[in-house]
Structures are given as C-alpha cells and as structure tokens.
VOLO-559301 format. One record per residue: x, y, z of N, C-alpha, C in turn. Coordinates in steps of 0.1 Angstrom, whole numbers, plus 5000, padded with zeros to 4 digits. Example, Ala and Ser with C-alpha at 12.3 -4.5 7.8 and 13.67 -1.06 7.14 Angstrom:
2
513249435078512349555078513249675078/512849785071513749895071512950005079/
***
This chain:
638
500949885003499950015000500650125001/500550224993501650344990501550425001/502350495008502450575017503050715011/502150795018502550935010503251055020/504251115017504451245023503751355024/502851375028501151475024501351605031/502351645035502351775043503451845039/503551965037504452055030504252205033/505352235042505452375049505652495035/505252575038505052705028505152855038/506452885034507153015042506553115038/505453185047505253305042505553435050/506553425056506953495069507653635063/507753615047508353765043507353865042/506253875042505753995044504353935051/503554055053502354045057501453935048/500453855057499853755047498753855044/498353805029497153875022495753785024/495953675025494553595028493653655039/494253675050493453705059492653825058/493053895050492754035049491254035039/491353915032490053905023489053885030/487753965031486453905039485353895024/485653975014484853985003485453984995/484653964979485454004968486154134965/485554204971485954344968487354364975/487554324986489254314991489854274981/489554134974490654084966490654174954/489954264951489954344939490854484940/490754504956491654614959493454594962/493654444959495154414958495554434946/496954504946497754494936497654404926/497954394914498154274905499654204907/500354294912501654234913501754134924/500954154936500554074945499753964946/499553924934498653814928499453664930/500353654926501153524928501453504942/501653604949501953584965500553534971/499253614967498053524971498053424969/498353354960498153244952498853144959/500053174963500753104972500353064988/499853174992499053155004498053065005/496953094994495552994993496252854995/497552804981497852684984498052644998/498852715003499252705020498352655026/497052725026495952705035495452605032/495152575015494552445011495352315015/496552315010497452215019497352175033/497452275043497352265057495852195061/495052295056493652205059493152095055/493552055040492751935036493651815039/495051815040495451705048495251705061/494751785067494151735082492651675081/491651745074490351745075490151615065/490751605053490551515042489751595034/489251565017488751635011489351644995/489151734989489651704975490551844975/491551804969493151884971493551914962/493851794954494551804938493651904931/492051904927491751974922491452154925/491452154936491352274944492652354939/493652284941495052344939495052394923/494452284915494752334903493652474897/492952504903492152614900492352734909/493452754914493752884924493553024915/494453014906494553124895493053154888/492153044888490953034880490353114889/490153084901489053144910489553314911/490753304916491053474918490753494908/491053504894490453574885489153624881/488253494884486853504883486253634896/486953594909486453724918486753864911/488053854905488654014903487454054889/487453964881486854004871485154034867/484653934881483153954879482453994893/481454014894480954054907480053984916/480453874921479953764926479653844940/478253794946477153724942476153784933/476153904928475453974919475653844903/476953874901477053744892477253614897/476653524889476253384895477553304894/478053224902479253154900478852984903/478752904894478152734895479452654893/480052594899481052514901480152384902/480652264886480452134885480652074895/479851964906480251894912480351984926/481052124926481252174939482452134945/483052014944484351994950485752064948/485752154939486752234935486452384937/485552404948484952514955486052614966/486852524971487552564984487952694981/488652744969489452854967488252994969/487252964961485853054960485553084976/485352964984485052984996486053085005/487353035000488553135008488253295004/487753314992487653454991486253494992/485353444998484153494998484053485015/484453525026484253555038484553445046/484953325043484853185050486353145053/487353245052488953185054488653185070/488453235078488053225091487953065097/486553035090485952905094486652815085/487352825079487852715068488552605075/489152615086489452495095488752395097/487352445097485852385102485852285087/486352285081485852225066485552075068/484552005060484051905063483751845077/483851895088483451885101481751915103/481351815114480251855116479952015122/479052085113478852185116479652335115/480552255103481452335096481052385082/482152395076482352435061482052315055/480952325044480852195037481952205023/482052065021483252035011482552074994/481252104996480552144983480052274983/479652314974479152464974477452404979/477252524985475952484995475252624999/474052624993473152774994472752805007/472652735016472452755031473752845038/474952795032476152855038476553025034/476353015026476653185018475953205007/475453355009475053414994476053414982/476753364982478353344973477953214965/477253104970477152974968475452974962/475553024948474253014944473452904941/474152804941473752674938474552564944/473552474950474352344957474852294947/475952154949476252074944476851954951/477051844940477851724951477851634940/477151624928477451504919477551624906/477951514897478551574883477751594873/477851744863477351724853475751814854/475751864864474451934867474952104864/475952134866476152264864475752364854/475852304841475252394831473952404830/473152314834471452324834471052434843/471952434854471752544865472052644860/473252694853473752804849472552854838/471852764831471252794822470152854824/469552784839468252834841468653004849/469653004857469953144860469953274850/470753214839470753324827469753314820/468653254821467453284816466753354821/466753334840465953374846466353534848/467753574845468153664845467753794834/467553704823467153784812465853824813/464953714820463453754822463353874836/464253864842464153974850464754104848/465354104834465854224832467154294836/467854154844469254184847470154184841/471154244838472554224832473654144837/473454054850474154004856474753884848/475953834848476353734842476253614851/476253474841476453344849477653294846/478353204854479453174848479553054856/479752934846479752804850481052754849/481552664858483052604857483052464856/483352424845482752264842484052184840/484452084849485651984847485451934831/486451894827486351794813485551624818/485851624823485051474830483651484832/483351614834481651624835480951584821/481851614810481151574793481351424792/481251334803481351184798479651214804/478951294809477751284815476651344803/475451274803474651324795474151464800/473951494810472951624815473951764805/475551734805476051864799475451894785/475351784777475151804766473751814761/472951784770471451814771471651994772/472252034785472052154783472352254774/473652214766474452294758473352294742/472752194743471652184732470552274735/470252344745469452434749470052554751/471452614751472052714752471752824741/471152944744470953044735472153144734/472553194723473753254722473253374728/472553484729471953574734471853564748/472753524756472753514770474153534776/473653634785475253664796475953534802/476053454796476553294802478053274795/478553264804479853194803480353064808/480852984802481052864804482452824803/483052804817484452794814484752634815/485552594806485552434805487452424810/487152344825488452304830488852184827/489852164818490352074813491752034819/491751904828492651894837493251724836/492551664827492751524826492651454812/491851514805491551464790491251574779/491651554765491051634759489651654754/489351774751487751784746488251834732/488451914727488951984712489351924706/489651964697490851904682491752014683/491952104691492952234690494252164695/494852074686496152064689497252064676/498552064681499652064671500352254672/501152244663501952384663501152494660/500152464649499452634645498252634657/497952554664496852564676497552614687/498752594690499652624698499952784697/500252824684500652974681499153034680/497853014676496753064677496653084693/496552994701496553004717497553134721/498753104718499453234724498853364718/498453374704498253494700497053584706/495853474710494853504714495053554729/496153534736496753554746497253704747/497653744736498453854739497454024740/497954084745496754194750496254254736/497054264730496454354717495454264707/495554134709494854054698493154124697/492754104710491154144709490754274706/491854374709491554524704491854504690/492554454684492954444667491954384663/491354314667490054224663488754284661/488554374674487554464672487654594662/488754654665488954734656488654714639/489354604637489054564621487554554619/486954464627485454454623484654594623/485054704638484154834633484854914620/485954874617486354994605485854924590/485754774592484954694578483854734580/482654704589481354724587480854854586/481754984586481255094583481555114569/482255034559482155084549480655054539/480455114534479355154526478755054519/478054964517477254884510478054754510/479454744509480254624505480954574523/480954674532481454654543481354494552/479854494557479154404565479454264558/478954254543479254114535480954124533/481654194534483354174535483654144547/483254144558483654134570483154004575/481953964567481453794569482253714560/482853774552483453694540484753644549/485253754555486753744563486453634575/485453664582485353574592485253414587/484453414576484053254571485553204565/486653314560487453224555488153224564/488453284574489253274587488753144594/487553104596487152944601487552854591/487152874578487552764569489252754571/489752834569491352834571491652724584/491152794593491752744606491052574606/489652564603489352434603489952344590/490552394585491352314573492752274580/493252364590494552324593494552234605/493852254616493552184626491952144630/490952164621489652134626488952224635/487552244635487052334643486652244657/486152274670485652204678483952224681/483952134689482652104694481752204698/482152314708481552404710481352514698/482252534691482252634679481152544666/481052424668479952364659478652394661/478452444674477352444681476952574679/477852644671477552804670478052884685/478552864694478852914703480552994705/480753144712482053174710482753114716/483753124711485153004718486453064720/486653054730488153134733489153034739/490153004735491052904743491952844733/492252714738492552644751493752784755/493652794769494852884775495552784789/496452824796496852774807496352844818/495452744823494252794832495552804849/496852804847497552844859498552944856/498353024847498953154841497753264843/498153344854497053454860496653514850/497553584843497453704834496553664822/497053544816496353504805494853484808/494753424824492953364822492153524829/492753604834492253734834491853794822/492753784814492653824800491253734794/491353644791490353584787489053614792/488653614803487753644811487153774810/488353864811487553994806487253994792/487853954781487253934768485653854768/485753754778484453664775483653794780/484053844791482453924797482454034787/482954074780483054204768482154124756/481753984756481253964744479553994747/478954004735477354024737476853914736/477453774738476653644734477353554744/476753454742477353294754478453254752/479753234759481153214750481553114762/482352994755483352924760484452974762/485252934777486253014776487052834781/487852784771488552674774489852694782/490052644791491552624799491852514802/493352504803493952374806494652404821/494052314830495152344847495552204848/496652224859497152104864496752084879/496151964877495751904892497051914901/496651954913497651964923499052064922/498452154911499452284907500152324921/501452304923502152414934502452324944/502152214946502352114957502951994947/503951944953504851854947504151764944/504051654960503351504957501951534947/501051644952499851624945499951624927/500751704925501251684912502151564906/502351524914503051344908502051264910/501051274919500251154919498851224923/498051294913497151374911495851284918/495951184914494651074918494651044931/495951034938495550994954495151094963/495951224956495451364965494151414959/493151334950491751384944490951374960/491051284963489851274975490651214987/490851294996491651245006490751215019/491451085028491051085040491351195049/490751205063491351305072492851245077/493451315076495151335084495551285071/495451265061496051245048496251075048/495651025059495950865056495550795045/496350675045495950635031494550515035/493850475024492850405027493150295034/492350215045492350105052491650025043/492049875048490949785040489449805043/489049795032487649815029486849755021/485549755020484649655013484649694997/485349824995485449824980486749754974/487749754982488749664978488649534978/487749484988487549334990486749314977/485649404973484749364960485649334947/486749464947487549434933488549284934/488949264948489549124947488748994949/487149024953486148924948486248904935/485549024926485549004913486648944903/487948964910489048964898489348844902/488948744912489148574912488048534903/486748584904485748514898486148544883/486048674879486448714865487448644858/488448594866489348514860489248384853/488348344862487748194860486648194851/485848284850484748324841484348434834/484648444823485148534812483748654808/482548554814481348614810480948714826/481948724834481848834841482348974838/481549084840481949194832481749314846/482849404848482749484856482349614853/481549704855481349824850481349954862/482250034858482050124870481850324856/481350384866480850524863482050614867/483450594862484350694863484650674877/484650594886484950564899485750444899/486650404888487350244892487750274904/488650344912489650364922488750354933/487450444937486750454948486250354949/485550244939484750174942485550024940/486750024941487949914940487949804930/487849874914487649794906489249794901/490149894903491349864895492149724899/492049674906492549544906491749434894/490349464894489749354883490149464868/490549564869490849624852492449584851/493149594860494449514860494449384856/493549274860493549144860492749104846/491749164842490849134835490149254827/491149324818491349424810489849424801/489649324794488649324781487549294789/487249304804485949244804485649364817/486249484815486449614826486149714813/484949794820484349874810484450034823/484850124820484550224824483850364814/482450374820481250444810481250594809/482250634822482350794826481450804835/480950944836480050994848478750994840/477950854837476950844831476450704840/475750704849475350604856473950554851/473450614842472150594836472650484826/473450554816474050464807474550314812/475350354824475850224829474850124831/473750144839473050004839472149974829/472050074820471150014803472249934797/473649974796474749924793474549774794/474749764812474549624817473649524815/472449614814471449534806471449474795/472449554785472249494771473349374774/474749364780475449284785474649134790/473649164797473149054804472449004794/471349064784470749014775471348924766/472748944764473448874756474448804763/474348734772474448624780475748644789/475948764794476948774803476848834815/477548824827477048844838477848974842/477149094840477349224844477349274858/478349344862478349384878478749524877/477649614879478249734882478149784899/479249874901479849924911479850054909/478650124918478350274918477750314933/478450464936478050484950476550474951/476050484961474750464963473950594963/474650704964473950844963473750854949/475050814937474950834923474150714920/473850624926473050534917471450584917/471050684926469950734922469350774909/470550784902470450874887470050794879/470050644882469550524872468350464874/467750514886466350454890465550394880/465450474869464350434859465150304852/466350374847466750204845466950104850/466950084861466949984868465849934867/464549984868463149944866462749874854/463150014843462749984825463449814824/464949874824465749824816466149684824/466049684832467049554845465449474849/464849524859463849454866462949394860/462249474847461349474841461449354834/462849334828463149184819463849084827/463749144839464449004848465848984844/466649104840468049064835468849054848/470048954846470848914858471849044860/471549144862472749254865472649264881/473949284884474149284900474849394902/473849494911474449624911475349624927/476349684929476949674941476949804943/476649844957475949944960477250004971/478150114967479050144978478550284984/479250314995478950405003477650415010/477050285011475650275018475550325031/474650385032474250475049474850625050/474950645059475250815062476650835061/476950935053478550945051478651125056/479251105068479251225075480151345071/481351295066482251415061481951495047/481451425035481151435022479451545025/478551505039477251575040476251515028/474951575029473951505024473851465010/474851565001474951504987475251344985/476051314996476551204994475951095003/474951125013474051015024473550895009/473950785016473450675009471950595017/471050715016469950655023468850645017/468650635003467650624994467450484986/469050434988468650294980467950194985/467550164995466950045001465350075001/464850195001463650254998462950204982/464250264971463750254960463650124956/464650054961465249924953463749824961/463749854971462549774977460949804972/460649914966459949904956459849814944/460849794941460649694926460849574925/459749494921459449364920460849304913/461149174920462149094914463749104915/463949254925465349274929465549224941/466549134944467149094955468049174964/468049214972468949284983469649224994/470949234989471749165003472549285011/472449305021473349375034474649285037/475349255033476949195043477249285051/477749255062478649315072479949275074/480349165068481749125070482349095054/483449115051483949085037483848945032/484048845041483348685038482148685033/481148785041479448775037479348855025/480548955022480349015006480648914996/481548834999481848744990480948644986/480448594997479248495001478248574989/477948704992476648774985476748744968/478048824967478648824951478348714943/478348594950478448444945477148384942/476148454953474648394954474348464946/474548594944473848654931474248644918/475148614918475748614901474948434900/475548334907474548204904473048194902/472148264912471048294909470548344893/471248434891470848494876469848584877/469248634888468348734885468848854892/468149004890468549124894468949114908/469649174911470049164925471049294928/471149344941471949474945472649424960/473849484959474449464975474849584977/474449604989474949724995475949715008/476949815008477749815020478549945024/478949945034479150115039480750115032/480750255036482450325034483350285047/484250195044485150135054485150005053/485449945069485649795066485049735079/485349595082484549535092484549615106/483649585114483649635128484249485139/484849545148485249405154484149355166/483349475170482449445181481449365173/481049385161479949325151480649165148/481549155145482249035141482248955155/482349035168482448935181481148885186/480048995183478748945191478048835179/478248855165477748755156478548665146/479848685148480748575143481748545151/481648515162482248455174482748315170/482048225160482048065156483048065146/483448175139484348185125483448265113/484148255105483748325090482248235085/481448315084479848275077480048195066/479148095063479448015055478048005047/476948105052475748125043475248265050/474348295037473948415041472848425047/472248465060471148455069470748575079/469748555086469648635096470248575110/470948675119471848625130471248695142/471748665154471148705164472348705173/472548835184473448855192472748735207/471948685205471648615216471248455217/471248365223471048225223469748225221/469148095214467748075213467348065229/467648005235466947995250467348095260/467848225253467948305264467048405265/466448495277465648575277465848685273/465148775267465748905264464048975268/464449105269463149205274463149295261/463549305251463549365239464449305230/463949345213464949345204464749435194/466249465191466649555180466749465166/466149495155466249425141467049535129/468249505128468449595118469749525108/470449625101471249545091472449675086/473449625082474649725079475449795090/476049875089476849925094476249985109/475150035109474550095120474149975134/474349825127474449715138475349755147/476649825149477649835158476949945166/476050055163475650145172474350055177/473949985174472649905180473049795190/474349755188475549675201475749785212/476149905208476149995220474850015229/473850005221472450055226472149945235/472649785233472349685241473449705256/474749745252475349795264475049885271/474149975265473950065277472550025283/471749955278470649905285470449805296/472049745292472649655303473049715319/473349855314473749935330472449975333/471049945329469649955333469049825338/469749735334469449595339468249525328/468749585318467549545306468549465298/467949355291468449255282467849295270/468749315260468149375246468949285238/468149195229469049125218468849195206/469949165196469949215186469749115173/468949155165468749065150469849145139/470649085134471349105120470749065110/470349155098469749095085470649095076/471649005073472748985062472049035046/470448985046469749045029468649085036/468049155028466849225033465349175024/465549135010464849144999465349004994/464348934992463048904993462348925010/461449015013460849045026460048945029/459248855022458748735028459648635035/460648595026461748505031462248595043/462748685044462948765055462248755068/461048765067460148755079459648645084/459648535075459648395078460748365088/461848405082463248375090463548455104/462948585105462948615117461948575128/460548545122459548475130460248375140/461248275134461348155143462748205149/463148345148464048375164463748485169/462348525171461748635180461448545191/461548635205461148545217459448495216/459348385218457648355219457048415226/457448485242456548575245456748715241/455948765235455848895227457049015238/457749055231458649155238459049295228/458949415230458949505221460249475212/459749545202460749495187460749645182/462149695180462849805174463449795159/462849835152463449835134464449965135/465549925133466350025131467250045122/467250145113468150135100468750315097/469750285090470050465086469850495073/468550475069468250475055466950575062/466350635049465050705049463850605052/462650645062462050585070460950545059/460350635049459450635042459650515031/458950405033459150295024460350205026/460950195037462150145042462150005046/463049955050463549865056462649805066/462449895079461349855087460049895087/459749975077458249995074457749875067/458449805056458349695049457949595056/459149565064459249415073458649445080/458049515089457249515101455449495095/455549595081453849535077454049375070/455149325067454849185059454949105076/455549125084455349065097453949075097/453249175100451849185102450949105094/451349095085450549065072450648875073/451648845077451948675076451848635091/451448695103451548635115450948765125/450748715134449948795146451248915154/452048925146452949045146452349155151/451249205147450649295150450049345165/450249245174449949255188451249255194/452549285188453749305194453949445194/454249485207454649625205455749645194/455849745185457149755177457549925176/458249965167458550075162459750075155/459650195149460950205137461750345138/462950315140463950445142464850435130/464350535122464950555108465450695103/465650765095465950865088464650925084/463851015096462651055091462351225083/462051175074461751275063462751405064/463951355063465151455065466551435056/467051535055468451495045469551475053/469351485067470651475078471551585078/471351675078472451785079473351835091/474451795094474851835105474951975109/474852025121475152135122475752185138/476052045144476852055153478051945154/479251975160480351885156480051735166/479051675162478951545173478551435161/478651325166478351215155477251215150/477351175135476151185124475151085127/475150975136473850925144473350995153/473751065161473351155172472551285161/473351325153472151435144471051365138/471351235132470151175125468951125137/469451135150468451075159468350935161/469850865158469750715156470950635165/471450775173472250665182472150605192/472850515200472450425210471550485219/471650625225470550645235469550705225/469150705216468150715209467450555207/468050495204467750345207466850305218/467550325230467550305243466050365245/465950505244464850595246463650505242/463650485228462850415219462350285226/463150235230462950085235461950085246/462450205256462050175267460350275269/460250365255458950395254458150295250/458750185242457750065238457649995249/458249965258457849885270456849965279/456650105280455850155289454250135279/454550145268453650155259453050015260/
***
C-alpha cells in the first residue's frame, strides 16, 4: 500500500499575509496585480494545511487557484452567479468569500461544507455534489436573469470529466447565443477539442496577447462601416478565417454548436486567464472559455500523483482495508475463471475498488464515464447477450439510474448485479453523498434481491449467490471495513458460510426487547444493548444479512423472535418512508400475529440529515444508541 508524505510547509513570513485580509471579493479587487502570485501561494498553503488534516479534495482545488482568483476579480459575485460542477473544487471560492476564518472546520460537523451549499453563503448560488448538473442550473440562472431584465453574468465552471455525463450535452443543446452565460471548461485530465498541434498552439498564444482582441474589434468596426460592401466583406473574412482554421486543425464541438469560443489557455497562468475572462465578459453572446489546468499545481506530491490527492481521507491517511477493495478482489478471482463476468464503473474505478479487476481482466472491464443511467442499461444489454455484468456505483449516484433499474433491468428480469458502495450516512461529504434512499427505492421494485453483508466473507458469499441465481440483485455495503464488535457478537464461531439472519442471543436466552437491523448501524445497536444492560435490561439484536425478498426474511425472523412477545425496534440508517422497517413490519403483520407485538421504527424520518453541530452523524439523525434505548423504553411502557 502506498504511503505518502502529504504535508508540506510553505514559508510566508517574508511579508504580511494577504489571505486573512480578504473578507469579500471587493477586498480581493483592491490587491495590486503584482501581489496576486503571492496570494495564490498563500491559498495553496491553506489548502494543503487544511485538507491534509480534514480530508477532502485537494488536487482539483490546487489546480483552480488562479482561475478562482481571476473570476472574483473580473466578475461581481454574488450579483454575478458562479456555479461549480460537482462543487468539490470550490474551496478557493470559499476562501475568497468570507469563509477564511471558518475554513479550518471544512467537512466537520457544523462546519464548512466540502461542496457548494446555498444555506452556507450568498456566494453559493446553487448547491452541488454530483457531476454534470452545472450547465443546466447555469442556463436556468441566465434565462431567469434575462426574464428579470438583469444584466448579471452567469459563470459555470465545468471539468472535462463532466462531459462524459449526458446532462451537460442536454443543456448545451438548449444554450441560446444571446445570454450572459460564460461556460468555463476546465480541462485537467483529458482532451475535449481538436485544438492540437503547432498551429493551434500558435493561435492560443496569439489570443492571449493583450492587443489581439483590440485589433480584432477595431478591424470589425472599420470594415462594417464601409458602405454597401462592408458587412458582407466582414462576414466573408470571418468565414474565410474559420475555413482556414478548420482545414488546418479542425473546428471544435462548441464552435460547431454556434458558441463563441476562447482558448485553450494555460489555466495556471493568471494573466492569461484574467485576460480571457475579461474578453468573455465583453462579449454580447454566450461564450466558452477553454482552459487547461494542472491538478495539484504548486504542491509537488499532488502534482506527481493527482489521483491519490483527489479525495483524501482525514489526516491524509492511506485508505484502510475496506469493502470496496474486497469487492475488487472478489470479482477479480471470479472474473479470471469466468469470462462472462464483466465489471462496470461510472468513472469511479479507484473509489469502487475495481482497479484490481481492471488490471487482471482488462477486456471485461468498462468505465462508461460519469453516466450512471447508461451504465445500467449497458449492463442490461450485456446481460441480455449472455454475460454477467456487475455495476459498482455509490449509493447516492445510483439514484440517477432509478428508471433504468426498473425499465431495463427489473422489468426484463435481467441478471444485472448492482454493487452499491458508500451505503448509509456519510458524515464528511454531507447530505449530497448520504446513501439513505437505495433501500427504499429498491424495495419497491419487483424481482430485485437485496443483500446487506457486514463482513468481507459475507460480501463474497453475496456476490457468488447473486451471480449464481441469475436474477436482478443489489448488494449494499458501507464506506470502510469490518467492525470488531459486530464480528465478536455475531461471528464468534468463525467466518460465515451462508447468508442468513443472525442473533446476538442464544435461542433459549430471555430478552426484554429486540432490535432488528442491518448494515453498519448494527455496531450502534450493540452499543444500545450495552447501555440497556446498565439499566438491567436485556436487549437482543437481530442482524439481517439480506433484506429482500421480504417474505423470506420475515419468516426467518419469526423463527428467531421470543415466543412471549417483547418490544421490537426496527433500526436503519436510511429513509423511513418505504424502507426496511416499514416494509418488514408490514410483512410480519400480514403473515403472522405480529401486529399484537409492540414495535417501532427508528430511521431517517423525512430529513436529508444535515449536521449543524460537531457530533456523531447518528446523533444528528436521532439514530444513536441513546435514541434507540429511549425508544425501547417508550415501547415497554406502552
């Protein structure tokens, strides 16, 4: 496993720091241009110091320092709207808009969000967390301002990776030329346009010269004033220039769509970026500014390995053994034996642990880009053609493919295995990344089995069972690894050999109440059991290693419940409405006399779970051990 030296000291003692003096973009505009390079160094030092402690997105933010500074000096945010795709590269924007003093709380409970967030600041006009939404939102602002009669600008900052998602292209198809919309394409990993070669480089350099745009406008003004022939002559020259350029190195996607295009330019050259943004602002039509930035710019370790420094764990610690890594290992072993097994990722091969499979079975691996909808229908096509496709997608991103799961997979009963990573509450990344909806929306779809392993061995058993059965299935697992308390309570006799319902108590043991749960929150249920013991109560915990089919689960649970009814509490870290507790309790009532048992459901109740205090995410959601015990006591009294 790679070890990284991820802390670097930047000496700013030569003169008084500039960054602490910036409380609003107006303060930034008063700084002399000659001091901008020093300010950029300070910003990078702050990013490195904070993100290596708190975790977060470092490489991408280091790459947009000059761009973010230039945007705030050229435009007038918040009157002008800044929209960042995904929002994970907005840290510099936050530092320049009155959040410097609170920046040390980045990604902490009650602190600064790791993404743009409307409730956090007036400078965050649109919240984000997922890719490819920016241009649609920006188009809404630009159209809205036009309806309002406002002359405000809307600036969308879009990474090149977002163009692998369909929403960007849908929005581009609806962009009107006569809007105050500026689309900044931040290319930091892959090429978008055909602007390559010596001539393209020469044109890019020429466009960055101070006199280029002035000469261009002067020529247009003089020619169009010539009576009769002036305007046709000017249009002819424009067309001739375009034909000459296209013949040499081709046009590009944006120009072909009729959008004014500037670039490409070095996105880490402050003067070039400010000049291009100023020219874009002076246009009377929608404009594309194409820049190329270096991920990790200014911080040698991140420049050398931007992938490692893309999304960092708190303290910069390398990732521990986790479910994602084990999924990759399991699929690699199976894929080497069966060439029908294919793995599909939506531009998250490292995050979902599929790099090992990619290396071992390259022909069976598919990265479809940030296109979850396409990933599921593509998998359905593979399945219909006799393959065994496995998609590995984060829970919060799987939401985007809900229609495809229903229409293309489940309705046709195609054997697609959906591995749902980051299931449950995810504190640091916040509500945009909570995986709390997948149980509810998958529970409504006929014919989809749902597994909930809590051990690495259980994950392996679930994958093999799902692939063997050959019907639609989903396996959900949390971010992180196994919990030693859970292993001790439920697997003390050794590794599991089957997928079933397990109890923390013996069949002949008397208990005063039972908690029925699944997934990572099982560890919190065990804390509630220990807390109850201090009050003289014996609480048993039932762990479900699968959820669906619910009738099978309900029958298995009935055989494990005490013969004398005791209070039962269903606990889950997902949305309550239509979820595990609601459906399972209803099923139990329909097939037995369970309705005579005092029971309750503790789950996320009509909330996105936004932390406003530095406390555990379970406490914020009302799902901690204390809340469980309080609910059990209430049921006992009832």
